[in-house]
Residue, then its C-alpha position, 0 to 999 in steps of 0.5 A: x363865396x367863390x373859394x369853393x369849387x363848383x359842384x357837379x350836382x349844381x349842373x343837374x339842379x340847373x338842368x332839372x329846373x330848366x326842364x320844369x320851366x319849359x314843361x310848365x310853360x308849355x302846359x300854361x299855354x293851354x290855360x285861358x289867356x286871363x289865367x296865364x299871367x300869374x304862372x308866366x310870372x312865376x316861371x319867368x322868376x324861376x328861369x331868371x333865378x336859375x340862370x343867375x345860379x348858373x352864372x354864379x356857378x360858372x364864375x365859381x368854376x372860373x375862379x377855382x378851375x375845378x368841379x367837385x364830384x359831390x354826388x356821393x356826398x349829396x346822398x349821404x343820409x338818404x332815406x329810401x322809405x321816405x323818398x319812395x313814400x313821398x314819390x308815391x304820394x305825389x303820383x297818387x295826388x296827380x291821379x286823385x286830382x283827375x278823379x276827385x278834383x283838386x280840393x279833395x285831393x289836396x286835402x287828402x295829399x296834405x293830410x297823408x303827407x303830414x301824417x307820414x312825416x309825423x307832424x302833430x295832428x293839431x299842427x297838421x290840421x292848422x296847416x291844411x286849413x290855412x293852405x286850403x284857405x290861401x289856395x282858394x282865395x288866391x287861385x279861385x277868387x283872385x286869379x281865377x285859375x282853373x283847377x281840376x274838378x275830377x271826373x267823379x265829383x265834377 
């Protein structure tokens, strides 16, 4: 729908996504060649979709001639505690991967995150088991993507 103006926050989203694509592309270059295919495909898809989104926003801007400053509206209903706890969980996850390895850190991260978000224990348990099975089968067995083993457990 091109009747609504482009939003200022759209430009920030596009910039962040391009930054992520560049950052992960540089990191993927360190992978063994056989482990680069899947990440590069995902990064190419993200880059393509981000570019498509940017083109659509530019077309919207050309049609309406205006850019809506929606930054205040974007943070309406923002829950600082939820944001900061989630951020700290992400930082903790990255540190935990270094020390205790990918699988143990992932289970702990998922469990803590789901408990913090008050997901029922039964659903959290099913989610954790299913995600770990999928990750193991896809990344370990099928794609053979290297995962951090951890300095303490590796």
